[in-house]
C-alpha positions in Angstrom: 124.7 -52.7 24.3 120.9 -52.2 24.4 119.2 -52.7 27.7 115.5 -53.2 28.1 113.4 -50.3 29.2 111.0 -50.7 32.1 108.0 -50.7 29.8 109.6 -53.6 27.8 109.2 -55.8 30.9 105.4 -55.5 31.0 103.7 -58.7 30.0 101.2 -58.6 27.1 99.8 -62.1 26.8 98.6 -63.5 23.5 97.7 -66.9 22.1 99.7 -68.6 19.4 97.6 -71.0 17.3 98.1 -73.0 14.1 95.8 -70.6 12.4 98.0 -67.6 13.4 101.1 -69.4 12.2 99.6 -70.3 8.9 98.1 -66.8 8.4 101.7 -65.6 8.1 103.4 -68.6 6.6 101.1 -69.4 3.7 100.8 -65.9 2.2 104.6 -65.4 2.5 105.3 -68.7 1.0 103.4 -67.6 -2.1 105.1 -64.2 -2.0 108.6 -65.8 -1.9 107.7 -68.0 -4.8 107.1 -65.0 -7.0 110.9 -64.4 -6.9 111.9 -67.5 -9.0 108.9 -66.9 -11.2 110.2 -63.4 -11.9 113.6 -64.8 -12.9 111.9 -67.3 -15.2 109.8 -64.6 -16.8 112.9 -62.4 -17.4 114.7 -65.3 -18.9 111.8 -66.2 -21.2 111.4 -62.5 -22.3 115.1 -62.2 -23.2 115.0 -65.7 -24.7 112.6 -64.4 -27.4 115.5 -62.6 -29.0 117.3 -65.9 -29.7 120.6 -64.5 -28.6 122.7 -66.6 -26.2 124.9 -63.6 -25.3 121.8 -61.7 -24.0 120.8 -64.7 -21.9 124.3 -65.0 -20.5 124.4 -61.3 -19.7 121.1 -61.5 -17.9 122.2 -64.5 -15.8 125.6 -62.9 -15.0 123.9 -59.6 -14.1 121.4 -61.5 -11.8 124.4 -63.0 -9.9 125.8 -59.5 -9.3 122.6 -58.3 -7.8 122.3 -61.5 -5.7 125.6 -60.5 -4.1 124.8 -56.8 -3.8 121.3 -57.3 -2.2 122.4 -60.2 0.0 124.6 -57.5 1.7 121.5 -55.5 2.6 119.1 -58.4 3.4 119.2 -57.3 7.0 116.9 -54.4 6.1 114.1 -56.9 5.7 114.9 -59.4 8.4 116.3 -57.1 11.0 113.3 -54.7 10.6 110.9 -57.6 11.0 112.4 -58.6 14.4 112.5 -55.2 15.9 109.0 -54.2 14.7 107.7 -57.5 16.0 109.1 -56.8 19.4 107.6 -53.3 19.5 104.3 -54.8 18.3 104.4 -57.3 21.1 104.9 -54.4 23.6 101.9 -52.6 22.1 104.3 -49.7 21.3 103.0 -48.2 18.1 105.4 -45.3 18.3 108.4 -47.6 18.4 107.1 -49.6 15.5 107.1 -46.3 13.5 110.5 -45.4 14.8 112.0 -48.7 13.7 110.5 -48.2 10.3 111.9 -44.7 9.9 115.4 -45.9 11.0 115.3 -48.7 8.5 114.1 -46.3 5.7 116.9 -43.9 6.4 119.5 -46.7 6.3 117.9 -48.1 3.1 118.0 -44.7 1.4 121.6 -44.0 2.4 122.8 -47.5 1.5 120.9 -47.4 -1.8 122.5 -44.1 -2.8 125.9 -45.4 -1.9 125.3 -48.4 -4.2 124.3 -46.1 -7.1 127.5 -44.0 -6.5 129.6 -47.1 -6.6 127.7 -48.4 -9.6 130.6 -48.1 -12.1 132.8 -50.1 -9.8 130.1 -52.7 -9.3 129.7 -53.1 -13.0 133.5 -53.3 -13.6 134.0 -55.7 -10.8 131.1 -58.0 -12.0 132.5 -58.0 -15.5 136.0 -58.8 -14.3 134.8 -61.6 -11.9 132.6 -63.3 -14.5 135.3 -63.2 -17.2 132.7 -63.7 -19.8 133.0 -63.3 -23.6 132.8 -59.7 -25.0 129.2 -60.0 -26.2 128.0 -61.4 -22.8 130.0 -58.8 -20.9 128.4 -56.0 -23.0 124.9 -57.3 -22.3 125.7 -57.7 -18.6 127.1 -54.1 -18.4 123.9 -52.7 -20.1 121.6 -54.6 -17.7 123.5 -53.9 -14.4 124.1 -50.2 -15.3 120.3 -49.6 -15.6 119.0 -51.9 -12.8 121.4 -50.5 -10.2 119.6 -47.2 -10.4 116.8 -48.8 -8.5 119.0 -49.7 -5.5 117.5 -47.0 -3.2 114.0 -48.0 -4.1 114.7 -51.7 -3.8 116.2 -51.3 -0.3 113.3 -49.1 0.8 111.0 -52.0 -0.3 113.0 -54.3 1.9 112.4 -52.0 4.9 108.6 -51.7 4.2 108.2 -55.4 3.8 110.1 -55.9 7.1 107.7 -53.6 8.8 104.7 -55.3 7.4 105.9 -58.8 8.4 106.9 -57.6 11.8 103.3 -56.8 12.4 102.3 -60.3 11.2 100.5 -59.0 8.1 101.4 -61.8 5.7 98.5 -61.1 3.4 99.6 -57.5 3.0 103.1 -58.7 2.4 101.9 -61.0 -0.4 99.9 -58.2 -2.0 102.9 -55.8 -2.0 105.2 -58.5 -3.5 102.5 -59.4 -6.1 102.2 -55.8 -7.2 105.9 -55.3 -7.3 106.8 -58.4 -9.2 103.6 -58.3 -11.4 104.4 -54.8 -12.5 108.0 -55.8 -13.1 107.0 -58.6 -15.5 104.3 -56.5 -17.3 106.7 -53.6 -17.8 109.5 -55.9 -18.9 107.3 -57.6 -21.5 106.1 -54.2 -22.8 109.5 -52.5 -23.0 111.5 -55.5 -24.2 109.1 -57.1 -26.6 106.5 -54.5 -27.7 109.0 -51.6 -27.9 112.0 -53.8 -28.7 114.3 -52.4 -26.0 115.9 -55.8 -25.5 117.8 -56.5 -22.2 117.7 -52.8 -21.4 113.9 -53.1 -21.4 114.0 -55.9 -18.9 116.3 -53.8 -16.7 114.0 -50.7 -16.9 111.0 -53.0 -16.2 112.7 -54.0 -12.9 113.3 -50.3 -12.1 109.6 -49.5 -12.8 108.3 -52.5 -10.8 110.4 -51.5 -7.8 109.2 -47.9 -8.0 105.5 -49.0 -8.2 106.0 -51.3 -5.3 107.6 -48.5 -3.2 104.8 -46.1 -4.0 102.2 -48.7 -3.1 103.9 -49.4 0.2 104.1 -45.7 1.1 100.4 -45.3 0.2 99.6 -48.1 2.6 101.7 -46.5 5.3 100.3 -43.0 4.8 96.8 -44.4 5.2 97.7 -46.3 8.3 99.6 -43.5 10.0 97.1 -40.7 9.2 95.3 -40.9 12.5 98.2 -42.1 14.7 100.5 -39.9 16.7 103.6 -38.8 14.9 106.8 -40.2 16.1 109.4 -37.6 17.2 112.8 -37.2 15.6 114.3 -37.6 19.1 112.8 -41.1 19.3 113.9 -42.0 15.8 117.5 -41.0 16.5 117.5 -42.7 19.9 121.2 -43.6 20.2 121.0 -46.9 22.2 118.4 -48.3 19.8 120.3 -47.2 16.7 123.4 -48.9 18.2 121.4 -52.1 18.8 120.0 -52.0 15.2 123.5 -51.5 13.7 125.0 -54.3 15.7 122.2 -56.7 14.8 122.4 -55.8 11.1 126.1 -56.4 11.1 125.6 -59.8 12.6 123.0 -60.7 10.0 125.2 -59.4 7.2 128.1 -61.7 8.3 125.7 -64.7 8.5 124.4 -63.9 5.0 127.9 -63.6 3.5 129.0 -66.8 5.1 126.0 -68.6 3.6 126.6 -67.1 0.2 130.2 -68.2 0.4 129.1 -71.7 1.2 127.0 -71.8 -1.9 129.8 -70.4 -4.0 132.3 -73.0 -2.7 129.8 -75.7 -3.4 129.6 -74.6 -7.0 133.3 -74.1 -7.4 134.1 -77.6 -5.9 131.5 -79.2 -8.1 133.2 -77.7 -11.1 136.4 -79.5 -10.2 134.6 -82.8 -10.8 133.8 -81.9 -14.4 131.2 -80.1 -16.5 128.7 -83.0 -16.3 128.8 -83.0 -12.4 128.7 -79.2 -12.3 125.5 -79.2 -14.4 123.9 -82.0 -12.4 124.6 -80.2 -9.1 123.2 -77.0 -10.5 119.9 -78.7 -11.4 119.7 -80.5 -8.0 120.6 -77.3 -6.0 117.7 -75.6 -7.7 115.4 -78.2 -6.1 116.7 -77.2 -2.7 116.4 -73.5 -3.4 112.7 -73.9 -4.5 112.1 -76.0 -1.3 113.8 -73.2 0.6 111.1 -70.7 -0.5 108.5 -72.9 1.1 110.5 -73.2 4.3 111.0 -69.4 4.3 107.3 -69.0 4.9 107.3 -70.9 8.2 110.6 -69.2 9.1 109.0 -65.8 8.6 106.2 -66.9 10.9 108.8 -67.8 13.5 110.4 -64.3 13.1 107.2 -62.4 13.8 105.8 -64.6 16.5 109.1 -65.1 18.4 109.8 -61.3 18.2 106.3 -60.5 19.3 106.6 -62.9 22.3 109.9 -61.3 23.3 108.4 -57.8 23.0 105.3 -59.0 25.0 107.6 -60.6 27.6 105.4 -63.6 27.4 107.3 -66.9 27.6 104.3 -69.2 26.9 103.7 -67.6 23.5 107.4 -67.9 22.7 107.5 -71.6 23.5 104.2 -72.2 21.6 105.5 -70.3 18.5 108.8 -72.3 18.6 107.0 -75.7 18.7 104.4 -74.9 16.1 106.7 -73.3 13.5 109.2 -76.1 13.9 106.5 -78.7 13.6 105.1 -77.1 10.4 108.6 -76.7 9.1 109.4 -80.3 9.5 106.1 -81.4 8.1 106.6 -79.3 5.0 110.2 -80.5 4.6 109.2 -84.2 4.8 106.5 -83.6 2.1 109.0 -81.8 -0.1 111.6 -84.6 0.3 109.1 -87.3 -0.5 107.9 -85.4 -3.6 111.5 -85.0 -4.9 112.3 -88.6 -4.2 109.3 -89.8 -6.2 109.2 -87.1 -8.9 112.8 -86.0 -9.0 113.9 -88.2 -12.0 110.9 -86.9 -14.1 111.8 -83.3 -13.2 115.4 -83.9 -14.1 114.3 -85.3 -17.5 112.1 -82.3 -18.1 114.9 -79.8 -17.3 117.6 -81.4 -19.4 117.8 -83.6 -22.5 121.5 -84.4 -22.0 121.6 -88.1 -21.0 124.9 -87.9 -19.2 123.7 -85.0 -17.0 120.5 -86.9 -16.3 122.4 -89.9 -15.2 124.6 -87.9 -12.9 121.7 -85.9 -11.4 119.8 -89.1 -10.8 122.8 -90.6 -8.9 122.9 -87.7 -6.5 119.1 -87.0 -6.3 118.7 -88.5 -2.8 121.2 -86.0 -1.4 119.2 -83.1 -2.9 115.8 -84.6 -1.9 116.7 -85.0 1.7 118.4 -81.7 2.2 115.1 -80.0 3.0 114.9 -82.2 6.2 118.6 -81.5 7.0 118.0 -77.7 6.6 114.6 -77.2 8.2 115.9 -76.6 11.7 118.4 -74.1 10.4 115.7 -72.2 8.6 113.4 -72.2 11.6 116.1 -71.2 14.1 117.2 -68.4 11.9 113.6 -67.1 12.1 113.4 -67.5 15.9 116.8 -65.8 16.5 116.1 -62.9 14.1 112.7 -62.3 15.7 114.2 -62.4 19.2 117.2 -60.3 18.0 119.7 -62.9 19.3 121.8 -62.0 16.3 125.3 -62.5 17.9 124.5 -66.2 18.5 123.3 -66.6 15.0 126.5 -65.0 13.6 128.8 -67.1 15.9 127.1 -70.4 15.1 127.2 -69.6 11.4 130.9 -69.0 11.5 131.4 -72.3 13.5 129.3 -74.2 11.0 131.1 -72.6 8.1 134.5 -73.6 9.5 133.3 -77.2 9.9 132.0 -77.1 6.4 135.4 -76.0 5.0 137.0 -79.0 6.8 134.4 -81.4 5.4 134.9 -80.0 1.9 138.6 -80.7 2.2 138.4 -84.2 3.6 135.1 -85.7 2.4 135.5 -84.6 -1.2 139.0 -86.2 -1.4 137.6 -89.6 -0.3 134.0 -89.6 -1.7 134.1 -87.0 -4.5 130.7 -85.4 -5.2 129.0 -87.5 -2.6 131.3 -86.0 -0.1 130.5 -82.5 -1.4 126.8 -83.0 -0.8 127.5 -84.6 2.6 129.5 -81.5 3.6 126.5 -79.2 2.7 124.2 -81.4 4.7 126.6 -81.2 7.7 126.7 -77.4 7.4 122.9 -77.1 7.6 122.5 -79.7 10.4 125.2 -78.2 12.6 123.7 -74.7 12.1 120.2 -75.9 13.1 121.3 -78.0 16.1 123.8 -75.5 17.5 121.2 -72.7 17.4 118.5 -75.0 18.9 120.9 -75.9 21.7 121.3 -72.3 22.7 117.6 -71.5 22.9 117.0 -72.6 26.6 119.8 -70.4 28.0 118.9 -67.4 25.8 115.2 -67.8 26.7 115.9 -67.9 30.5 117.9 -64.6 30.2 115.3 -62.9 27.9 112.3 -63.8 30.0 113.9 -63.4 33.4 111.8 -61.4 35.8 
């Protein structure tokens, strides 16, 4: 287990303000919103071919990569927390060392994914059980896009480093370049050159490569005058063990959350096609709201981690209060918007009257889920930044177990209303259980 070094105990006071919170939260909210826009753009590009099988293959392939890259999401969030702590200590060499460790893990993991590519493709096709035309399109898309796995994971590590230093504007610029290049190349290759779904896949590979090269150029410019970190420091065993343990905890948390979404979809399918479609529309409302909440959660990651590294309790408390306050404020605005405009949005998304009616019935559940989930989002950010990953893993498993029980009992009595209630309970329990642990963890972390 990692033990703080003597220099880690030196206090480095700094002031947390609303302006500081928003300087991280607002750019990263915009950066996260480029992700669904990229999905929309890819769908629109493939949609120009008028082939339902291609659209199905693209959607199925996207699900495969959601699973694959969720596995390695720790390369972004874990790197953010560790870099933020080194930044709080004023330890530039350790910031670099964390980055190099993350880059090495990203490269190794990415190459492993490429080597396992044929199995990933075969497993995805088998799991989806799609028609031959859809399976063929999915196979073509995944086989090409998986070649970018090392580059994609390296971009995770670079973004984690940038966010760990609180550079939200730079993070936004890197994401804009990556996703913008992706869209431009996909349009050119798929539409101008007529490469079809393969063009979209190669466009993604190209966008990731340009994003990585841009990130490395920024790092090279930044490090050109700084002392070089030694290999001995990069391969410091206690710190590597700490990083591996933290990353494992985050991976378990991410998988549990992914399983919760999958079970939600599966259980909704048991209530019929109309309910399944209605739930899919409504869950997208929550996912979009989640991109907004992720911005303030990212601010919590950086500021909490920086405060722990600085060993400065007032900054930690202030960052906790401000990010939670901004998170709840944003969640309330999102919920009110969906309550007022939700029916119009549903009508815009689908013309099927039975789906509209079902979605309108369950709209309040989807509209209010931002408020139920905001504390979970914010506490995730705080615990990642403070590297209290074991508690985050344990409370996630506890919440997931309760979620399974609620799925079993509530859906039997209340149908789809019970399903939505179970998901609310999952988020509420996660947020409250993490929040309840904060005082004891804070006393131990900031003990003299």
